TORKOL-575034 format. One record per residue (C-alpha): residue number from 0; residue in one letter; chain; x, y, z. Coordinates in pm, whole numbers. Layout:
+-----+---------+--------+--------+--------+--------+
| num | residuo | cadena |     px |     py |     pz |
+-----+---------+--------+--------+--------+--------+
| NUM |       a |      A |      X |      Y |      Z |
...
+-----+---------+--------+--------+--------+--------+
***
This chain:
+-----+---------+--------+--------+--------+--------+
| num | residuo | cadena |     px |     py |     pz |
+-----+---------+--------+--------+--------+--------+
|   0 |       m |      A |  12037 |  12727 |  10018 |
|   1 |       h |      A |  12003 |  12471 |  10271 |
|   2 |       a |      A |  11678 |  12363 |  10480 |
|   3 |       p |      A |  11674 |  12509 |  10803 |
|   4 |       s |      A |  11647 |  12194 |  10936 |
|   5 |       h |      A |  12002 |  12079 |  10801 |
|   6 |       k |      A |  12177 |  11872 |  11057 |
|   7 |       a |      A |  12566 |  11851 |  11053 |
|   8 |       g |      A |  12824 |  11778 |  11339 |
|   9 |       f |      A |  13148 |  11633 |  11436 |
|  10 |       v |      A |  13127 |  11269 |  11558 |
|  11 |       n |      A |  13442 |  11154 |  11676 |
|  12 |       i |      A |  13514 |  10770 |  11718 |
|  13 |       i |      A |  13761 |  10708 |  12052 |
|  14 |       g |      A |  13848 |  10375 |  12207 |
|  15 |       k |      A |  14165 |  10199 |  12307 |
|  16 |       p |      A |  14370 |  10031 |  12003 |
|  17 |       n |      A |  14289 |   9714 |  11828 |
|  18 |       v |      A |  13921 |   9781 |  11894 |
|  19 |       g |      A |  13792 |   9812 |  11500 |
|  20 |       k |      A |  13748 |  10211 |  11504 |
|  21 |       s |      A |  13912 |  10235 |  11151 |
|  22 |       t |      A |  13710 |   9937 |  11026 |
|  23 |       l |      A |  13416 |  10112 |  11162 |
|  24 |       m |      A |  13495 |  10433 |  10969 |
|  25 |       n |      A |  13558 |  10290 |  10663 |
|  26 |       i |      A |  13188 |  10133 |  10650 |
|  27 |       l |      A |  13035 |  10411 |  10778 |
|  28 |       v |      A |  13207 |  10650 |  10552 |
|  29 |       g |      A |  13206 |  10370 |  10273 |
|  30 |       e |      A |  13552 |  10446 |  10099 |
|  31 |       r |      A |  13918 |  10327 |  10241 |
|  32 |       l |      A |  14003 |  10669 |  10392 |
|  33 |       s |      A |  14138 |  10524 |  10756 |
|  34 |       i |      A |  14415 |  10244 |  10733 |
|  35 |       v |      A |  14292 |   9899 |  10897 |
|  36 |       s |      A |  14547 |   9692 |  11047 |
|  37 |       s |      A |  14508 |   9465 |  11318 |
|  38 |       k |      A |  14784 |   9587 |  11518 |
|  39 |       a |      A |  14794 |   9891 |  11769 |
|  40 |       q |      A |  14852 |  10253 |  11702 |
|  41 |       t |      A |  14790 |  10233 |  11332 |
|  42 |       t |      A |  14636 |  10564 |  11308 |
|  43 |       r |      A |  14849 |  10809 |  11441 |
|  44 |       h |      A |  14663 |  11108 |  11308 |
|  45 |       r |      A |  14284 |  11235 |  11310 |
|  46 |       i |      A |  14154 |  11142 |  10971 |
|  47 |       l |      A |  13841 |  11325 |  10889 |
|  48 |       g |      A |  13560 |  11154 |  10640 |
|  49 |       l |      A |  13263 |  11292 |  10522 |
|  50 |       i |      A |  12904 |  11189 |  10480 |
|  51 |       h |      A |  12663 |  11363 |  10276 |
|  52 |       s |      A |  12294 |  11391 |  10210 |
|  53 |       e |      A |  12063 |  11667 |  10091 |
|  54 |       d |      A |  11945 |  11682 |  10449 |
|  55 |       y |      A |  12244 |  11617 |  10691 |
|  56 |       q |      A |  12640 |  11605 |  10697 |
|  57 |       i |      A |  12862 |  11419 |  10953 |
|  58 |       v |      A |  13258 |  11484 |  11008 |
|  59 |       f |      A |  13371 |  11143 |  11118 |
|  60 |       s |      A |  13745 |  11212 |  11320 |
|  61 |       d |      A |  13935 |  10826 |  11366 |
|  62 |       t |      A |  14140 |  10909 |  11656 |
|  63 |       p |      A |  14477 |  10702 |  11767 |
|  64 |       g |      A |  14389 |  10417 |  12006 |
|  65 |       m |      A |  14401 |  10554 |  12343 |
|  66 |       l |      A |  14738 |  10442 |  12537 |
|  67 |       q |      A |  15004 |  10547 |  12839 |
|  68 |       p |      A |  15277 |  10792 |  12692 |
|  69 |       k |      A |  15585 |  10625 |  12645 |
|  70 |       y |      A |  15779 |  10855 |  12378 |
|  71 |       e |      A |  15679 |  11198 |  12265 |
|  72 |       l |      A |  15507 |  11079 |  11953 |
|  73 |       h |      A |  15263 |  10892 |  12239 |
|  74 |       k |      A |  15206 |  11229 |  12407 |
|  75 |       s |      A |  15150 |  11384 |  12050 |
|  76 |       m |      A |  14888 |  11109 |  11995 |
|  77 |       m |      A |  14701 |  11174 |  12296 |
|  78 |       s |      A |  14683 |  11541 |  12260 |
|  79 |       f |      A |  14505 |  11424 |  11925 |
|  80 |       v |      A |  14246 |  11219 |  12112 |
|  81 |       r |      A |  14232 |  11471 |  12394 |
|  82 |       i |      A |  14144 |  11766 |  12130 |
|  83 |       s |      A |  13875 |  11486 |  11989 |
|  84 |       l |      A |  13717 |  11539 |  12316 |
|  85 |       e |      A |  13703 |  11908 |  12294 |
|  86 |       d |      A |  13526 |  11951 |  11966 |
|  87 |       a |      A |  13262 |  11683 |  11955 |
|  88 |       d |      A |  12917 |  11710 |  11903 |
|  89 |       l |      A |  12896 |  11324 |  11932 |
|  90 |       i |      A |  13141 |  11064 |  12077 |
|  91 |       v |      A |  13073 |  10712 |  11973 |
|  92 |       f |      A |  13303 |  10499 |  12181 |
|  93 |       v |      A |  13413 |  10169 |  12029 |
|  94 |       t |      A |  13517 |   9872 |  12244 |
|  95 |       d |      A |  13526 |   9501 |  12236 |
|  96 |       l |      A |  13416 |   9210 |  12453 |
|  97 |       f |      A |  13768 |   9216 |  12575 |
|  98 |       e |      A |  13895 |   9541 |  12691 |
|  99 |       t |      A |  13863 |   9744 |  12995 |
| 100 |       d |      A |  13939 |  10071 |  13093 |
| 101 |       d |      A |  14247 |  10011 |  13239 |
| 102 |       e |      A |  14485 |  10268 |  13110 |
| 103 |       i |      A |  14206 |  10474 |  13019 |
| 104 |       e |      A |  14023 |  10600 |  13319 |
| 105 |       e |      A |  14156 |  10973 |  13272 |
| 106 |       i |      A |  14039 |  10951 |  12938 |
| 107 |       i |      A |  13681 |  10817 |  13061 |
| 108 |       q |      A |  13641 |  11081 |  13357 |
| 109 |       k |      A |  13732 |  11351 |  13042 |
| 110 |       i |      A |  13428 |  11191 |  12843 |
| 111 |       n |      A |  13206 |  11176 |  13126 |
| 112 |       a |      A |  13253 |  11570 |  13227 |
| 113 |       s |      A |  13228 |  11683 |  12867 |
| 114 |       d |      A |  12850 |  11676 |  12871 |
| 115 |       t |      A |  12875 |  11561 |  12470 |
| 116 |       p |      A |  12661 |  11278 |  12398 |
| 117 |       v |      A |  12838 |  10938 |  12378 |
| 118 |       i |      A |  12727 |  10584 |  12167 |
| 119 |       l |      A |  12853 |  10333 |  12278 |
| 120 |       v |      A |  12979 |  10060 |  12037 |
| 121 |       i |      A |  13099 |   9685 |  12143 |
| 122 |       n |      A |  13234 |   9500 |  11892 |
| 123 |       k |      A |  13340 |   9140 |  11806 |
| 124 |       i |      A |  12999 |   9034 |  11914 |
| 125 |       d |      A |  13055 |   8760 |  11653 |
| 126 |       l |      A |  13314 |   8582 |  11863 |
| 127 |       a |      A |  13097 |   8622 |  12165 |
| 128 |       k |      A |  13011 |   8341 |  12433 |
| 129 |       e |      A |  12673 |   8320 |  12619 |
| 130 |       g |      A |  12609 |   8573 |  12833 |
| 131 |       q |      A |  12950 |   8769 |  12789 |
| 132 |       l |      A |  12754 |   9077 |  12567 |
| 133 |       e |      A |  12497 |   9125 |  12855 |
| 134 |       e |      A |  12836 |   9094 |  13101 |
| 135 |       v |      A |  13016 |   9345 |  12869 |
| 136 |       t |      A |  12738 |   9603 |  12857 |
| 137 |       n |      A |  12714 |   9619 |  13224 |
| 138 |       y |      A |  13097 |   9710 |  13239 |
| 139 |       w |      A |  13111 |   9972 |  13026 |
| 140 |       t |      A |  12733 |  10142 |  13139 |
| 141 |       s |      A |  12838 |  10138 |  13466 |
| 142 |       r |      A |  13191 |  10346 |  13350 |
| 143 |       i |      A |  13069 |  10548 |  13082 |
| 144 |       q |      A |  12758 |  10776 |  13109 |
| 145 |       t |      A |  12626 |  10660 |  12736 |
| 146 |       q |      A |  12278 |  10731 |  12560 |
| 147 |       t |      A |  12272 |  10418 |  12413 |
| 148 |       v |      A |  12450 |  10089 |  12374 |
| 149 |       i |      A |  12500 |   9930 |  12008 |
| 150 |       p |      A |  12648 |   9553 |  11977 |
| 151 |       v |      A |  12790 |   9528 |  11585 |
| 152 |       s |      A |  13025 |   9302 |  11440 |
| 153 |       a |      A |  13213 |   9531 |  11212 |
| 154 |       l |      A |  13396 |   9241 |  11040 |
| 155 |       e |      A |  13050 |   9094 |  10909 |
| 156 |       r |      A |  12930 |   9457 |  10889 |
| 157 |       f |      A |  12624 |   9335 |  11177 |
| 158 |       n |      A |  12424 |   9608 |  11280 |
| 159 |       t |      A |  12644 |   9889 |  11165 |
| 160 |       e |      A |  12364 |  10100 |  11000 |
| 161 |       k |      A |  12178 |  10122 |  11345 |
| 162 |       i |      A |  12528 |  10332 |  11453 |
| 163 |       l |      A |  12420 |  10588 |  11148 |
| 164 |       q |      A |  12085 |  10584 |  11275 |
| 165 |       e |      A |  12175 |  10700 |  11634 |
| 166 |       i |      A |  12413 |  10973 |  11539 |
| 167 |       l |      A |  12156 |  11117 |  11250 |
| 168 |       e |      A |  11860 |  11141 |  11554 |
| 169 |       r |      A |  12160 |  11306 |  11792 |
| 170 |       l |      A |  12306 |  11546 |  11540 |
| 171 |       p |      A |  12244 |  11912 |  11583 |
| 172 |       i |      A |  12083 |  12168 |  11311 |
| 173 |       h |      A |  12365 |  12344 |  11143 |
| 174 |       p |      A |  12452 |  12435 |  10831 |
| 175 |       p |      A |  12722 |  12182 |  10656 |
| 176 |       y |      A |  13107 |  12248 |  10786 |
| 177 |       y |      A |  13221 |  12115 |  10437 |
| 178 |       d |      A |  13170 |  12156 |  10066 |
| 179 |       k |      A |  12952 |  11883 |   9973 |
| 180 |       e |      A |  13156 |  11763 |   9722 |
| 181 |       e |      A |  13466 |  11681 |   9967 |
| 182 |       l |      A |  13517 |  11310 |  10112 |
| 183 |       t |      A |  13791 |  11432 |  10358 |
| 184 |       d |      A |  14021 |  11726 |  10459 |
| 185 |       r |      A |  14353 |  11569 |  10407 |
| 186 |       p |      A |  14593 |  11623 |  10134 |
| 187 |       e |      A |  14645 |  11336 |   9869 |
| 188 |       r |      A |  14991 |  11318 |   9978 |
| 189 |       f |      A |  14859 |  11160 |  10308 |
| 190 |       f |      A |  14657 |  10908 |  10190 |
| 191 |       a |      A |  14961 |  10766 |   9983 |
| 192 |       s |      A |  15174 |  10742 |  10298 |
| 193 |       e |      A |  14905 |  10581 |  10489 |
| 194 |       i |      A |  14896 |  10321 |  10230 |
| 195 |       i |      A |  15273 |  10297 |  10231 |
| 196 |       r |      A |  15281 |  10275 |  10599 |
| 197 |       e |      A |  14978 |  10021 |  10609 |
| 198 |       k |      A |  15164 |   9772 |  10369 |
| 199 |       i |      A |  15447 |   9799 |  10649 |
| 200 |       f |      A |  15227 |   9684 |  10899 |
| 201 |       t |      A |  15112 |   9418 |  10716 |
| 202 |       n |      A |  15474 |   9283 |  10634 |
| 203 |       y |      A |  15702 |   9348 |  10913 |
| 204 |       k |      A |  15725 |   9246 |  11256 |
| 205 |       k |      A |  15815 |   9343 |  11631 |
| 206 |       e |      A |  15946 |   9721 |  11638 |
| 207 |       i |      A |  15949 |   9779 |  11245 |
| 208 |       p |      A |  15594 |   9896 |  11183 |
| 209 |       y |      A |  15604 |  10114 |  11481 |
| 210 |       s |      A |  15994 |  10256 |  11434 |
| 211 |       t |      A |  15879 |  10348 |  11049 |
| 212 |       e |      A |  15752 |  10694 |  10868 |
| 213 |       v |      A |  15664 |  10695 |  10559 |
| 214 |       g |      A |  15769 |  11084 |  10393 |
| 215 |       i |      A |  15639 |  11176 |  10059 |
| 216 |       e |      A |  15902 |  11368 |   9889 |
| 217 |       d |      A |  15738 |  11394 |   9545 |
| 218 |       f |      A |  15382 |  11350 |   9447 |
| 219 |       h |      A |  15325 |  11433 |   9080 |
| 220 |       e |      A |  14995 |  11401 |   8883 |
| 221 |       d |      A |  14913 |  11425 |   8540 |
| 222 |       a |      A |  14589 |  11320 |   8344 |
| 223 |       q |      A |  14745 |  10935 |   8330 |
| 224 |       l |      A |  14965 |  10899 |   8588 |
| 225 |       i |      A |  15089 |  10965 |   8928 |
| 226 |       k |      A |  15461 |  10976 |   9029 |
| 227 |       i |      A |  15517 |  10923 |   9370 |
| 228 |       r |      A |  15836 |  10901 |   9546 |
| 229 |       a |      A |  15822 |  10797 |   9920 |
| 230 |       t |      A |  16134 |  10789 |  10183 |
| 231 |       l |      A |  16074 |  10550 |  10457 |
| 232 |       f |      A |  16279 |  10682 |  10768 |
| 233 |       v |      A |  16354 |  10436 |  11069 |
| 234 |       e |      A |  16547 |  10467 |  11361 |
| 235 |       r |      A |  16830 |  10252 |  11334 |
| 236 |       n |      A |  17045 |  10116 |  11109 |
| 237 |       s |      A |  16984 |   9793 |  11203 |
| 238 |       q |      A |  16639 |   9844 |  11119 |
| 239 |       k |      A |  16726 |   9956 |  10755 |
| 240 |       g |      A |  16836 |   9597 |  10672 |
| 241 |       i |      A |  16527 |   9425 |  10798 |
| 242 |       l |      A |  16299 |   9665 |  10552 |
| 243 |       i |      A |  16510 |   9654 |  10258 |
| 244 |       g |      A |  16545 |   9273 |  10286 |
| 245 |       e |      A |  16787 |   9025 |  10130 |
| 246 |       k |      A |  16838 |   9159 |   9801 |
| 247 |       g |      A |  16598 |   9416 |   9839 |
| 248 |       k |      A |  16354 |   9137 |   9825 |
| 249 |       m |      A |  16066 |   9279 |  10115 |
| 250 |       l |      A |  16119 |   9654 |  10005 |
| 251 |       k |      A |  16004 |   9518 |   9641 |
| 252 |       k |      A |  15709 |   9345 |   9777 |
| 253 |       v |      A |  15592 |   9651 |   9999 |
| 254 |       g |      A |  15618 |   9906 |   9699 |
| 255 |       i |      A |  15440 |   9647 |   9476 |
| 256 |       e |      A |  15153 |   9600 |   9728 |
| 257 |       a |      A |  15135 |   9980 |   9792 |
| 258 |       r |      A |  15129 |  10045 |   9410 |
| 259 |       a |      A |  14850 |   9812 |   9352 |
| 260 |       d |      A |  14667 |   9989 |   9659 |
| 261 |       l |      A |  14783 |  10340 |   9549 |
| 262 |       e |      A |  14622 |  10275 |   9176 |
| 263 |       k |      A |  14270 |  10120 |   9306 |
| 264 |       f |      A |  14249 |  10441 |   9539 |
| 265 |       f |      A |  14360 |  10697 |   9288 |
| 266 |       g |      A |  14190 |  10548 |   9003 |
| 267 |       k |      A |  14494 |  10581 |   8767 |
| 268 |       k |      A |  14851 |  10462 |   8656 |
| 269 |       v |      A |  15105 |  10498 |   8950 |
| 270 |       f |      A |  15491 |  10494 |   8917 |
| 271 |       l |      A |  15609 |  10418 |   9307 |
| 272 |       e |      A |  16002 |  10469 |   9403 |
| 273 |       t |      A |  16069 |  10424 |   9773 |
| 274 |       f |      A |  16406 |  10475 |   9915 |
| 275 |       v |      A |  16497 |  10387 |  10320 |
| 276 |       k |      A |  16701 |  10654 |  10561 |
| 277 |       v |      A |  16800 |  10619 |  10934 |
| 278 |       e |      A |  16704 |  10888 |  11121 |
| 279 |       q |      A |  16820 |  10813 |  11468 |
| 280 |       d |      A |  16556 |  10785 |  11743 |
| 281 |       w |      A |  16277 |  11028 |  11535 |
| 282 |       r |      A |  16007 |  10923 |  11781 |
| 283 |       k |      A |  16146 |  11133 |  12064 |
| 284 |       n |      A |  16277 |  11400 |  11897 |
| 285 |       k |      A |  16028 |  11682 |  11873 |
| 286 |       t |      A |  16182 |  11840 |  11556 |
| 287 |       l |      A |  16156 |  11546 |  11349 |
| 288 |       l |      A |  15773 |  11450 |  11495 |
| 289 |       k |      A |  15686 |  11787 |  11354 |
| 290 |       k |      A |  15793 |  11758 |  11028 |
| 291 |       f |      A |  15626 |  11415 |  11057 |
| 292 |       g |      A |  15297 |  11623 |  11094 |
| 293 |       y |      A |  15247 |  11513 |  11453 |
| 294 |       d |      A |  15169 |  11843 |  11573 |
| 295 |       p |      A |  14830 |  11876 |  11713 |
| 296 |       s |      A |  14810 |  12232 |  11819 |
+-----+---------+--------+--------+--------+--------+
***
């Protein structure tokens, strides 16, 4: 039985690309559940991370960075953001010293109309010049109806504990939504593909990371070893060549780095095979997008 005063709720982290949402969620949840990369649009799905104690359960959701849709993929990503506004008990809106509300005015209107309490987090304050934080705070509080403003540096873990305190104060009284043993609602294959995709973001430039999708064809686990077969889908033949690299060097590097992280994440030995396949213009193809899990309905 849970105490009648047990608190639980959905806390949805939203913001533009690159403001540090995933880094923040990883600090708050204490496990590397969201992939972190300095490139925009790394998080394409909503990822749930859970924090428990005897008295509360926080269900964190990290949404894709908000942007103006250019492809079917973007439209799908934005519908995740819209859903996250609808089911939130609390919104943590993350921005930094350099972002404005360009391109996201519509989302801000939705937030203000939603009656959901908002905690405004201003990240990267370690880079602040004199008077800049005050200026940025005034800018955002004039645009978003917020309950409290928390300046943080996710990178330096400065003031991030304050976010947790403010969330707990506003969490509704409710029994837990998930089993307290769980850390996330995502299957293991999902994390395998995200870890491999993170290595693509860190090893390639320009359009390659955005044109690549990782499909886990096979995930077989026994007591000592996990065998993973992954297909990296690209949109064009020329991208396939870049991804593989001269004499397969680049693909091998991605494989080695991904395997090291996979072993750390799963806590056991991993055997990883990677293949590259061309799926012409997959970002514009609704059927393929659905196959890759970009169907929020």
